[in-house]
PDB file of N, CA, C and O in Angstrom:
ATOM      1  N   MET A   1      -9.831   0.657  19.486  1.00  0.00           N
ATOM      2  CA  MET A   1     -10.126   0.847  18.896  1.00  0.00           C
ATOM      3  C   MET A   1      -8.848   0.285  16.980  1.00  0.00           C
ATOM      4  O   MET A   1      -7.642   0.038  16.976  1.00  0.00           O
ATOM      5  N   ARG A   2      -9.544   0.289  16.098  1.00  0.00           N
ATOM      6  CA  ARG A   2      -8.233  -0.341  14.808  1.00  0.00           C
ATOM      7  C   ARG A   2      -8.177   0.789  13.999  1.00  0.00           C
ATOM      8  O   ARG A   2      -9.064   1.263  13.291  1.00  0.00           O
ATOM      9  N   PRO A   3      -6.600   1.314  14.253  1.00  0.00           N
ATOM     10  CA  PRO A   3      -6.502   2.455  13.259  1.00  0.00           C
ATOM     11  C   PRO A   3      -6.381   2.159  11.950  1.00  0.00           C
ATOM     12  O   PRO A   3      -5.676   1.212  11.599  1.00  0.00           O
ATOM     13  N   LEU A   4      -7.050   2.928  11.060  1.00  0.00           N
ATOM     14  CA  LEU A   4      -6.745   1.755   9.909  1.00  0.00           C
ATOM     15  C   LEU A   4      -6.341   3.350   8.293  1.00  0.00           C
ATOM     16  O   LEU A   4      -6.750   4.511   8.256  1.00  0.00           O
ATOM     17  N   ILE A   5      -5.875   2.955   7.776  1.00  0.00           N
ATOM     18  CA  ILE A   5      -5.743   4.154   6.327  1.00  0.00           C
ATOM     19  C   ILE A   5      -6.320   3.900   4.776  1.00  0.00           C
ATOM     20  O   ILE A   5      -5.997   2.990   4.013  1.00  0.00           O
ATOM     21  N   LEU A   6      -7.325   5.045   4.534  1.00  0.00           N
ATOM     22  CA  LEU A   6      -8.267   4.888   3.624  1.00  0.00           C
ATOM     23  C   LEU A   6      -7.075   5.353   2.055  1.00  0.00           C
ATOM     24  O   LEU A   6      -6.413   6.388   2.136  1.00  0.00           O
ATOM     25  N   GLN A   7      -6.996   4.654   1.058  1.00  0.00           N
ATOM     26  CA  GLN A   7      -6.583   5.130   0.438  1.00  0.00           C
ATOM     27  C   GLN A   7      -7.082   5.288  -0.745  1.00  0.00           C
ATOM     28  O   GLN A   7      -7.631   4.306  -1.244  1.00  0.00           O
ATOM     29  N   MET A   8      -7.018   6.842  -1.687  1.00  0.00           N
ATOM     30  CA  MET A   8      -8.306   6.646  -2.194  1.00  0.00           C
ATOM     31  C   MET A   8      -7.249   6.748  -3.964  1.00  0.00           C
ATOM     32  O   MET A   8      -6.251   7.447  -3.785  1.00  0.00           O
ATOM     33  N   GLU A   9      -7.345   6.202  -5.451  1.00  0.00           N
ATOM     34  CA  GLU A   9      -7.354   6.293  -6.032  1.00  0.00           C
ATOM     35  C   GLU A   9      -6.965   7.384  -7.029  1.00  0.00           C
ATOM     36  O   GLU A   9      -7.869   7.795  -7.757  1.00  0.00           O
ATOM     37  N   ARG A  10      -6.030   7.787  -7.130  1.00  0.00           N
ATOM     38  CA  ARG A  10      -5.757   9.333  -7.997  1.00  0.00           C
ATOM     39  C   ARG A  10      -5.127   9.225  -9.648  1.00  0.00           C
ATOM     40  O   ARG A  10      -4.065   8.642  -9.872  1.00  0.00           O
ATOM     41  N   GLY A  11      -5.809   9.763 -10.554  1.00  0.00           N
ATOM     42  CA  GLY A  11      -5.202   9.852 -11.557  1.00  0.00           C
ATOM     43  C   GLY A  11      -6.231   8.914 -12.597  1.00  0.00           C
ATOM     44  O   GLY A  11      -7.195   8.278 -12.173  1.00  0.00           O
ATOM     45  N   GLU A  12      -5.772   8.975 -14.178  1.00  0.00           N
ATOM     46  CA  GLU A  12      -6.236   8.781 -14.638  1.00  0.00           C
ATOM     47  C   GLU A  12      -5.985   7.587 -16.220  1.00  0.00           C
ATOM     48  O   GLU A  12      -4.898   7.344 -16.745  1.00  0.00           O
ATOM     49  N   GLY A  13      -6.384   7.427 -16.346  1.00  0.00           N
ATOM     50  CA  GLY A  13      -6.373   6.092 -18.047  1.00  0.00           C
ATOM     51  C   GLY A  13      -4.808   5.038 -17.219  1.00  0.00           C
ATOM     52  O   GLY A  13      -5.247   4.396 -16.265  1.00  0.00           O
ATOM     53  N   SER A  14      -3.934   4.906 -17.336  1.00  0.00           N
ATOM     54  CA  SER A  14      -2.820   3.804 -16.682  1.00  0.00           C
ATOM     55  C   SER A  14      -3.068   3.752 -15.262  1.00  0.00           C
ATOM     56  O   SER A  14      -3.159   2.648 -14.725  1.00  0.00           O
ATOM     57  N   GLN A  15      -3.199   4.892 -14.537  1.00  0.00           N
ATOM     58  CA  GLN A  15      -3.469   4.435 -13.051  1.00  0.00           C
ATOM     59  C   GLN A  15      -4.429   4.062 -12.675  1.00  0.00           C
ATOM     60  O   GLN A  15      -4.451   3.907 -11.454  1.00  0.00           O
ATOM     61  N   LYS A  16      -5.936   3.658 -13.566  1.00  0.00           N
ATOM     62  CA  LYS A  16      -7.389   3.526 -13.132  1.00  0.00           C
ATOM     63  C   LYS A  16      -6.634   1.920 -13.102  1.00  0.00           C
ATOM     64  O   LYS A  16      -5.923   1.316 -13.906  1.00  0.00           O
ATOM     65  N   GLY A  17      -7.261   1.552 -11.567  1.00  0.00           N
ATOM     66  CA  GLY A  17      -6.964   0.088 -11.134  1.00  0.00           C
ATOM     67  C   GLY A  17      -6.239  -0.049 -10.419  1.00  0.00           C
ATOM     68  O   GLY A  17      -5.989  -1.117  -9.860  1.00  0.00           O
ATOM     69  N   ARG A  18      -5.857   0.696 -10.291  1.00  0.00           N
ATOM     70  CA  ARG A  18      -4.041   0.518  -8.994  1.00  0.00           C
ATOM     71  C   ARG A  18      -4.797   0.182  -7.860  1.00  0.00           C
ATOM     72  O   ARG A  18      -4.664  -0.967  -7.439  1.00  0.00           O
ATOM     73  N   VAL A  19      -5.756   1.136  -7.132  1.00  0.00           N
ATOM     74  CA  VAL A  19      -5.654   0.161  -5.600  1.00  0.00           C
ATOM     75  C   VAL A  19      -6.265  -1.135  -5.749  1.00  0.00           C
ATOM     76  O   VAL A  19      -6.418  -1.730  -4.682  1.00  0.00           O
ATOM     77  N   ARG A  20      -6.670  -1.755  -6.829  1.00  0.00           N
ATOM     78  CA  ARG A  20      -7.038  -3.433  -7.043  1.00  0.00           C
ATOM     79  C   ARG A  20      -5.791  -3.959  -6.733  1.00  0.00           C
ATOM     80  O   ARG A  20      -5.380  -4.601  -5.767  1.00  0.00           O
ATOM     81  N   MET A  21      -5.105  -3.420  -8.083  1.00  0.00           N
ATOM     82  CA  MET A  21      -3.368  -3.908  -7.969  1.00  0.00           C
ATOM     83  C   MET A  21      -2.905  -3.828  -6.711  1.00  0.00           C
ATOM     84  O   MET A  21      -2.782  -4.779  -5.938  1.00  0.00           O
ATOM     85  N   GLU A  22      -2.608  -2.532  -6.467  1.00  0.00           N
ATOM     86  CA  GLU A  22      -2.120  -2.628  -4.875  1.00  0.00           C
ATOM     87  C   GLU A  22      -2.816  -3.243  -3.714  1.00  0.00           C
ATOM     88  O   GLU A  22      -2.290  -2.655  -2.769  1.00  0.00           O
ATOM     89  N   ALA A  23      -3.490  -3.888  -3.327  1.00  0.00           N
ATOM     90  CA  ALA A  23      -4.629  -5.232  -2.894  1.00  0.00           C
ATOM     91  C   ALA A  23      -4.177  -6.144  -2.958  1.00  0.00           C
ATOM     92  O   ALA A  23      -3.845  -6.801  -1.972  1.00  0.00           O
ATOM     93  N   ALA A  24      -4.036  -6.444  -3.983  1.00  0.00           N
ATOM     94  CA  ALA A  24      -3.539  -7.987  -4.430  1.00  0.00           C
ATOM     95  C   ALA A  24      -2.197  -8.378  -4.071  1.00  0.00           C
ATOM     96  O   ALA A  24      -1.932  -9.387  -3.417  1.00  0.00           O
ATOM     97  N   LEU A  25      -1.046  -7.236  -4.686  1.00  0.00           N
ATOM     98  CA  LEU A  25       0.207  -7.389  -4.316  1.00  0.00           C
ATOM     99  C   LEU A  25       0.279  -7.095  -2.899  1.00  0.00           C
ATOM    100  O   LEU A  25       1.108  -7.834  -2.370  1.00  0.00           O
ATOM    101  N   LEU A  26      -0.222  -6.370  -2.155  1.00  0.00           N
ATOM    102  CA  LEU A  26      -0.507  -6.448  -0.489  1.00  0.00           C
ATOM    103  C   LEU A  26      -0.620  -8.385  -0.062  1.00  0.00           C
ATOM    104  O   LEU A  26       0.017  -9.081   0.728  1.00  0.00           O
ATOM    105  N   ARG A  27      -1.477  -8.619  -0.806  1.00  0.00           N
ATOM    106  CA  ARG A  27      -1.917 -10.114  -0.122  1.00  0.00           C
ATOM    107  C   ARG A  27      -0.923 -10.946  -0.511  1.00  0.00           C
ATOM    108  O   ARG A  27      -0.291 -11.632   0.292  1.00  0.00           O
ATOM    109  N   ALA A  28      -0.729 -10.941  -1.719  1.00  0.00           N
ATOM    110  CA  ALA A  28       0.149 -11.766  -2.403  1.00  0.00           C
ATOM    111  C   ALA A  28       1.826 -12.219  -1.536  1.00  0.00           C
ATOM    112  O   ALA A  28       2.516 -13.232  -1.418  1.00  0.00           O
ATOM    113  N   ALA A  29       1.911 -10.139  -0.889  1.00  0.00           N
ATOM    114  CA  ALA A  29       2.973 -10.338  -0.279  1.00  0.00           C
ATOM    115  C   ALA A  29       2.932 -11.184   1.030  1.00  0.00           C
ATOM    116  O   ALA A  29       3.901 -11.833   1.424  1.00  0.00           O
ATOM    117  N   ALA A  30       1.798 -11.128   1.639  1.00  0.00           N
ATOM    118  CA  ALA A  30       1.157 -11.278   3.000  1.00  0.00           C
ATOM    119  C   ALA A  30       1.448 -13.202   2.811  1.00  0.00           C
ATOM    120  O   ALA A  30       2.226 -13.839   3.521  1.00  0.00           O
ATOM    121  N   ALA A  31       0.941 -13.551   2.142  1.00  0.00           N
ATOM    122  CA  ALA A  31       1.007 -14.472   1.818  1.00  0.00           C
ATOM    123  C   ALA A  31       2.105 -15.537   1.801  1.00  0.00           C
ATOM    124  O   ALA A  31       2.214 -16.745   1.587  1.00  0.00           O
ATOM    125  N   VAL A  32       2.658 -14.772   2.045  1.00  0.00           N
ATOM    126  CA  VAL A  32       4.875 -15.710   1.752  1.00  0.00           C
ATOM    127  C   VAL A  32       5.147 -14.462   2.783  1.00  0.00           C
ATOM    128  O   VAL A  32       5.786 -13.516   2.324  1.00  0.00           O
ATOM    129  N   GLY A  33       4.722 -14.400   4.090  1.00  0.00           N
ATOM    130  CA  GLY A  33       5.724 -13.724   5.338  1.00  0.00           C
ATOM    131  C   GLY A  33       5.951 -12.671   5.476  1.00  0.00           C
ATOM    132  O   GLY A  33       6.219 -12.299   6.618  1.00  0.00           O
ATOM    133  N   VAL A  34       5.948 -11.437   4.073  1.00  0.00           N
ATOM    134  CA  VAL A  34       6.203 -10.420   3.678  1.00  0.00           C
ATOM    135  C   VAL A  34       5.376  -9.380   5.015  1.00  0.00           C
ATOM    136  O   VAL A  34       4.170  -9.509   5.223  1.00  0.00           O
ATOM    137  N   PRO A  35       6.123  -8.524   5.709  1.00  0.00           N
ATOM    138  CA  PRO A  35       5.304  -7.916   6.908  1.00  0.00           C
ATOM    139  C   PRO A  35       4.581  -6.541   6.200  1.00  0.00           C
ATOM    140  O   PRO A  35       5.111  -5.434   6.105  1.00  0.00           O
ATOM    141  N   VAL A  36       3.350  -6.892   5.774  1.00  0.00           N
ATOM    142  CA  VAL A  36       3.001  -5.510   5.026  1.00  0.00           C
ATOM    143  C   VAL A  36       1.282  -5.169   6.288  1.00  0.00           C
ATOM    144  O   VAL A  36       0.733  -5.713   7.247  1.00  0.00           O
ATOM    145  N   PRO A  37       1.143  -4.207   5.596  1.00  0.00           N
ATOM    146  CA  PRO A  37      -0.805  -3.633   6.675  1.00  0.00           C
ATOM    147  C   PRO A  37      -1.802  -4.778   6.220  1.00  0.00           C
ATOM    148  O   PRO A  37      -1.825  -5.001   5.009  1.00  0.00           O
ATOM    149  N   GLU A  38      -2.585  -5.492   6.994  1.00  0.00           N
ATOM    150  CA  GLU A  38      -3.778  -6.483   6.165  1.00  0.00           C
ATOM    151  C   GLU A  38      -4.402  -5.329   5.274  1.00  0.00           C
ATOM    152  O   GLU A  38      -4.153  -4.140   5.472  1.00  0.00           O
ATOM    153  N   VAL A  39      -5.151  -5.749   4.377  1.00  0.00           N
ATOM    154  CA  VAL A  39      -6.206  -5.344   3.756  1.00  0.00           C
ATOM    155  C   VAL A  39      -7.728  -6.020   4.301  1.00  0.00           C
ATOM    156  O   VAL A  39      -8.235  -7.140   4.358  1.00  0.00           O
ATOM    157  N   VAL A  40      -8.164  -4.403   4.706  1.00  0.00           N
ATOM    158  CA  VAL A  40      -9.071  -4.317   4.973  1.00  0.00           C
ATOM    159  C   VAL A  40     -10.796  -4.722   4.199  1.00  0.00           C
ATOM    160  O   VAL A  40     -11.776  -5.410   4.485  1.00  0.00           O
ATOM    161  N   ALA A  41     -10.384  -3.870   3.188  1.00  0.00           N
ATOM    162  CA  ALA A  41     -11.720  -3.863   2.029  1.00  0.00           C
ATOM    163  C   ALA A  41     -11.166  -3.095   0.942  1.00  0.00           C
ATOM    164  O   ALA A  41     -10.422  -2.123   1.070  1.00  0.00           O
ATOM    165  N   VAL A  42     -11.612  -3.638  -0.223  1.00  0.00           N
ATOM    166  CA  VAL A  42     -11.100  -2.617  -1.257  1.00  0.00           C
ATOM    167  C   VAL A  42     -12.531  -2.292  -1.545  1.00  0.00           C
ATOM    168  O   VAL A  42     -13.476  -2.935  -1.089  1.00  0.00           O
ATOM    169  N   GLY A  43     -12.682  -0.703  -2.744  1.00  0.00           N
ATOM    170  CA  GLY A  43     -14.142  -0.836  -3.469  1.00  0.00           C
ATOM    171  C   GLY A  43     -14.272   0.327  -4.686  1.00  0.00           C
ATOM    172  O   GLY A  43     -13.409   1.167  -4.941  1.00  0.00           O
ATOM    173  N   GLU A  44     -15.377   0.189  -5.272  1.00  0.00           N
ATOM    174  CA  GLU A  44     -15.328   0.675  -6.375  1.00  0.00           C
ATOM    175  C   GLU A  44     -16.062   2.604  -5.842  1.00  0.00           C
ATOM    176  O   GLU A  44     -16.553   3.003  -4.787  1.00  0.00           O
ATOM    177  N   GLY A  45     -15.810   3.245  -7.050  1.00  0.00           N
ATOM    178  CA  GLY A  45     -15.581   4.263  -6.880  1.00  0.00           C
ATOM    179  C   GLY A  45     -17.612   5.194  -5.482  1.00  0.00           C
ATOM    180  O   GLY A  45     -17.702   5.894  -4.473  1.00  0.00           O
ATOM    181  N   THR A  46     -18.428   4.639  -6.256  1.00  0.00           N
ATOM    182  CA  THR A  46     -19.752   4.754  -6.230  1.00  0.00           C
ATOM    183  C   THR A  46     -19.696   6.457  -5.333  1.00  0.00           C
ATOM    184  O   THR A  46     -19.392   7.552  -5.805  1.00  0.00           O
ATOM    185  N   ALA A  47     -20.061   6.140  -4.109  1.00  0.00           N
ATOM    186  CA  ALA A  47     -20.100   7.178  -2.918  1.00  0.00           C
ATOM    187  C   ALA A  47     -19.282   7.735  -2.543  1.00  0.00           C
ATOM    188  O   ALA A  47     -19.574   8.737  -1.890  1.00  0.00           O
ATOM    189  N   LEU A  48     -17.760   7.391  -2.751  1.00  0.00           N
ATOM    190  CA  LEU A  48     -16.254   8.821  -2.370  1.00  0.00           C
ATOM    191  C   LEU A  48     -16.081   8.757  -4.348  1.00  0.00           C
ATOM    192  O   LEU A  48     -15.373   9.757  -4.237  1.00  0.00           O
ATOM    193  N   GLY A  49     -16.091   8.611  -5.209  1.00  0.00           N
ATOM    194  CA  GLY A  49     -16.165   9.366  -5.834  1.00  0.00           C
ATOM    195  C   GLY A  49     -14.828   8.550  -6.980  1.00  0.00           C
ATOM    196  O   GLY A  49     -14.614   9.021  -8.097  1.00  0.00           O
ATOM    197  N   ALA A  50     -14.285   7.677  -6.606  1.00  0.00           N
ATOM    198  CA  ALA A  50     -13.032   6.836  -6.611  1.00  0.00           C
ATOM    199  C   ALA A  50     -12.792   5.653  -6.675  1.00  0.00           C
ATOM    200  O   ALA A  50     -13.916   5.187  -6.860  1.00  0.00           O
ATOM    201  N   ASN A  51     -12.119   4.840  -6.652  1.00  0.00           N
ATOM    202  CA  ASN A  51     -11.682   3.552  -6.301  1.00  0.00           C
ATOM    203  C   ASN A  51     -11.329   3.875  -4.961  1.00  0.00           C
ATOM    204  O   ASN A  51     -11.052   5.016  -4.592  1.00  0.00           O
ATOM    205  N   TRP A  52     -11.343   2.520  -3.987  1.00  0.00           N
ATOM    206  CA  TRP A  52     -10.494   3.047  -2.264  1.00  0.00           C
ATOM    207  C   TRP A  52     -10.175   2.084  -2.103  1.00  0.00           C
ATOM    208  O   TRP A  52     -10.844   1.231  -2.688  1.00  0.00           O
ATOM    209  N   LEU A  53      -8.858   1.524  -1.143  1.00  0.00           N
ATOM    210  CA  LEU A  53      -8.807   0.807  -0.296  1.00  0.00           C
ATOM    211  C   LEU A  53      -8.340   1.257   1.280  1.00  0.00           C
ATOM    212  O   LEU A  53      -7.369   2.013   1.291  1.00  0.00           O
ATOM    213  N   VAL A  54      -8.736   1.001   2.225  1.00  0.00           N
ATOM    214  CA  VAL A  54      -8.725   0.661   3.531  1.00  0.00           C
ATOM    215  C   VAL A  54      -7.632  -0.645   3.998  1.00  0.00           C
ATOM    216  O   VAL A  54      -8.029  -1.799   4.163  1.00  0.00           O
ATOM    217  N   VAL A  55      -6.268  -0.231   4.162  1.00  0.00           N
ATOM    218  CA  VAL A  55      -5.279  -0.733   5.008  1.00  0.00           C
ATOM    219  C   VAL A  55      -5.504  -0.978   6.790  1.00  0.00           C
ATOM    220  O   VAL A  55      -6.146  -0.372   7.648  1.00  0.00           O
ATOM    221  N   GLU A  56      -4.759  -1.991   6.796  1.00  0.00           N
ATOM    222  CA  GLU A  56      -4.621  -1.318   8.585  1.00  0.00           C
ATOM    223  C   GLU A  56      -3.248  -0.503   8.598  1.00  0.00           C
ATOM    224  O   GLU A  56      -2.384  -0.509   7.721  1.00  0.00           O
ATOM    225  N   ARG A  57      -3.254   0.068   9.579  1.00  0.00           N
ATOM    226  CA  ARG A  57      -1.971   1.465  10.135  1.00  0.00           C
ATOM    227  C   ARG A  57      -1.056   0.556  10.515  1.00  0.00           C
ATOM    228  O   ARG A  57      -1.547  -0.413  11.095  1.00  0.00           O
ATOM    229  N   LEU A  58       0.424   0.544  10.346  1.00  0.00           N
ATOM    230  CA  LEU A  58       1.827  -0.279  10.795  1.00  0.00           C
ATOM    231  C   LEU A  58       2.435   0.912  11.177  1.00  0.00           C
ATOM    232  O   LEU A  58       2.266   1.996  10.618  1.00  0.00           O
ATOM    233  N   GLU A  59       3.400   0.613  12.484  1.00  0.00           N
ATOM    234  CA  GLU A  59       3.835   1.636  12.425  1.00  0.00           C
ATOM    235  C   GLU A  59       5.257   1.154  12.006  1.00  0.00           C
ATOM    236  O   GLU A  59       5.635  -0.008  11.858  1.00  0.00           O
ATOM    237  N   GLY A  60       6.081   2.512  11.822  1.00  0.00           N
ATOM    238  CA  GLY A  60       7.089   2.475  11.084  1.00  0.00           C
ATOM    239  C   GLY A  60       7.212   3.353   9.793  1.00  0.00           C
ATOM    240  O   GLY A  60       6.261   4.019   9.383  1.00  0.00           O
ATOM    241  N   GLU A  61       8.650   3.315   9.063  1.00  0.00           N
ATOM    242  CA  GLU A  61       9.054   4.577   8.609  1.00  0.00           C
ATOM    243  C   GLU A  61       8.351   3.851   6.561  1.00  0.00           C
ATOM    244  O   GLU A  61       8.562   2.789   5.975  1.00  0.00           O
ATOM    245  N   THR A  62       7.519   5.146   6.156  1.00  0.00           N
ATOM    246  CA  THR A  62       6.698   4.773   4.772  1.00  0.00           C
ATOM    247  C   THR A  62       6.902   5.956   3.986  1.00  0.00           C
ATOM    248  O   THR A  62       5.966   6.246   3.241  1.00  0.00           O
ATOM    249  N   ILE A  63       7.871   6.681   3.976  1.00  0.00           N
ATOM    250  CA  ILE A  63       8.452   7.838   3.085  1.00  0.00           C
ATOM    251  C   ILE A  63       9.830   6.844   2.015  1.00  0.00           C
ATOM    252  O   ILE A  63      10.972   6.805   2.473  1.00  0.00           O
ATOM    253  N   PRO A  64       9.596   6.316   1.005  1.00  0.00           N
ATOM    254  CA  PRO A  64      10.456   6.002   0.214  1.00  0.00           C
ATOM    255  C   PRO A  64      11.553   6.420   0.219  1.00  0.00           C
ATOM    256  O   PRO A  64      12.654   5.972   0.542  1.00  0.00           O
ATOM    257  N   ARG A  65      11.175   7.347  -0.174  1.00  0.00           N
ATOM    258  CA  ARG A  65      12.885   8.226  -0.407  1.00  0.00           C
ATOM    259  C   ARG A  65      13.422   8.389   0.390  1.00  0.00           C
ATOM    260  O   ARG A  65      14.579   8.167   0.033  1.00  0.00           O
ATOM    261  N   LYS A  66      13.418   8.830   1.985  1.00  0.00           N
ATOM    262  CA  LYS A  66      14.073   8.321   2.725  1.00  0.00           C
ATOM    263  C   LYS A  66      14.425   7.237   3.264  1.00  0.00           C
ATOM    264  O   LYS A  66      15.453   7.062   3.918  1.00  0.00           O
ATOM    265  N   VAL A  67      13.383   6.252   2.958  1.00  0.00           N
ATOM    266  CA  VAL A  67      13.815   5.030   3.395  1.00  0.00           C
ATOM    267  C   VAL A  67      14.871   4.478   2.531  1.00  0.00           C
ATOM    268  O   VAL A  67      15.818   4.068   3.204  1.00  0.00           O
ATOM    269  N   LEU A  68      14.981   4.371   1.598  1.00  0.00           N
ATOM    270  CA  LEU A  68      16.101   4.688   0.797  1.00  0.00           C
ATOM    271  C   LEU A  68      17.153   4.944   0.346  1.00  0.00           C
ATOM    272  O   LEU A  68      17.771   4.332  -0.524  1.00  0.00           O
ATOM    273  N   ARG A  69      17.582   6.349   1.197  1.00  0.00           N
ATOM    274  CA  ARG A  69      18.663   7.095   1.451  1.00  0.00           C
ATOM    275  C   ARG A  69      19.227   7.223   3.307  1.00  0.00           C
ATOM    276  O   ARG A  69      20.150   7.759   3.920  1.00  0.00           O
ATOM    277  N   ASP A  70      17.995   6.352   3.634  1.00  0.00           N
ATOM    278  CA  ASP A  70      18.771   6.319   5.265  1.00  0.00           C
ATOM    279  C   ASP A  70      20.006   5.235   5.575  1.00  0.00           C
ATOM    280  O   ASP A  70      19.708   4.139   5.101  1.00  0.00           O
ATOM    281  N   ALA A  71      20.806   5.234   5.980  1.00  0.00           N
ATOM    282  CA  ALA A  71      22.128   4.558   6.056  1.00  0.00           C
ATOM    283  C   ALA A  71      21.226   3.342   7.131  1.00  0.00           C
ATOM    284  O   ALA A  71      21.608   2.177   7.019  1.00  0.00           O
ATOM    285  N   GLU A  72      20.311   3.568   7.923  1.00  0.00           N
ATOM    286  CA  GLU A  72      19.902   2.677   8.581  1.00  0.00           C
ATOM    287  C   GLU A  72      19.967   1.585   8.064  1.00  0.00           C
ATOM    288  O   GLU A  72      20.704   0.657   8.394  1.00  0.00           O
ATOM    289  N   TRP A  73      18.703   1.645   6.671  1.00  0.00           N
ATOM    290  CA  TRP A  73      18.120   0.666   5.797  1.00  0.00           C
ATOM    291  C   TRP A  73      19.382   0.429   4.505  1.00  0.00           C
ATOM    292  O   TRP A  73      19.537   1.005   3.428  1.00  0.00           O
ATOM    293  N   PRO A  74      20.204  -0.751   5.221  1.00  0.00           N
ATOM    294  CA  PRO A  74      21.411  -0.762   4.101  1.00  0.00           C
ATOM    295  C   PRO A  74      20.722  -1.924   3.113  1.00  0.00           C
ATOM    296  O   PRO A  74      20.136  -2.986   3.323  1.00  0.00           O
ATOM    297  N   ARG A  75      21.198  -0.968   1.620  1.00  0.00           N
ATOM    298  CA  ARG A  75      20.749  -1.925   0.274  1.00  0.00           C
ATOM    299  C   ARG A  75      21.729  -3.398  -0.131  1.00  0.00           C
ATOM    300  O   ARG A  75      22.938  -3.609  -0.228  1.00  0.00           O
ATOM    301  N   PRO A  76      20.833  -4.003  -0.251  1.00  0.00           N
ATOM    302  CA  PRO A  76      21.516  -5.081  -1.276  1.00  0.00           C
ATOM    303  C   PRO A  76      22.441  -5.206  -1.881  1.00  0.00           C
ATOM    304  O   PRO A  76      22.320  -4.306  -2.713  1.00  0.00           O
ATOM    305  N   ALA A  77      23.784  -5.944  -2.185  1.00  0.00           N
ATOM    306  CA  ALA A  77      24.532  -5.585  -3.247  1.00  0.00           C
ATOM    307  C   ALA A  77      24.181  -5.980  -4.181  1.00  0.00           C
ATOM    308  O   ALA A  77      23.314  -6.852  -4.246  1.00  0.00           O
ATOM    309  N   ALA A  78      25.006  -5.223  -5.629  1.00  0.00           N
ATOM    310  CA  ALA A  78      24.287  -5.253  -6.694  1.00  0.00           C
ATOM    311  C   ALA A  78      24.678  -6.752  -7.112  1.00  0.00           C
ATOM    312  O   ALA A  78      25.746  -7.297  -6.834  1.00  0.00           O
ATOM    313  N   PRO A  79      23.986  -7.122  -7.580  1.00  0.00           N
ATOM    314  CA  PRO A  79      24.530  -8.423  -8.756  1.00  0.00           C
ATOM    315  C   PRO A  79      25.768  -8.508  -9.633  1.00  0.00           C
ATOM    316  O   PRO A  79      25.943  -9.486 -10.361  1.00  0.00           O
TER     317      PRO A  79
END
């Protein structure tokens, strides 16, 4: 069994199309060797009522606020 995550697009206006942009960013990052979840599928809203994105599930921390504040994840020096 392959663990996957379904992300539904939320919001209106400027947020529309966000999942397609996120999929493109994940694919671009993967192309240069960044360890990111594989994009499995991207779709339009029809049956689900919103645009959606399916990615593989990776082990690790994904809470941005915790990652940014946790001393385990050092920040690069400011330029």
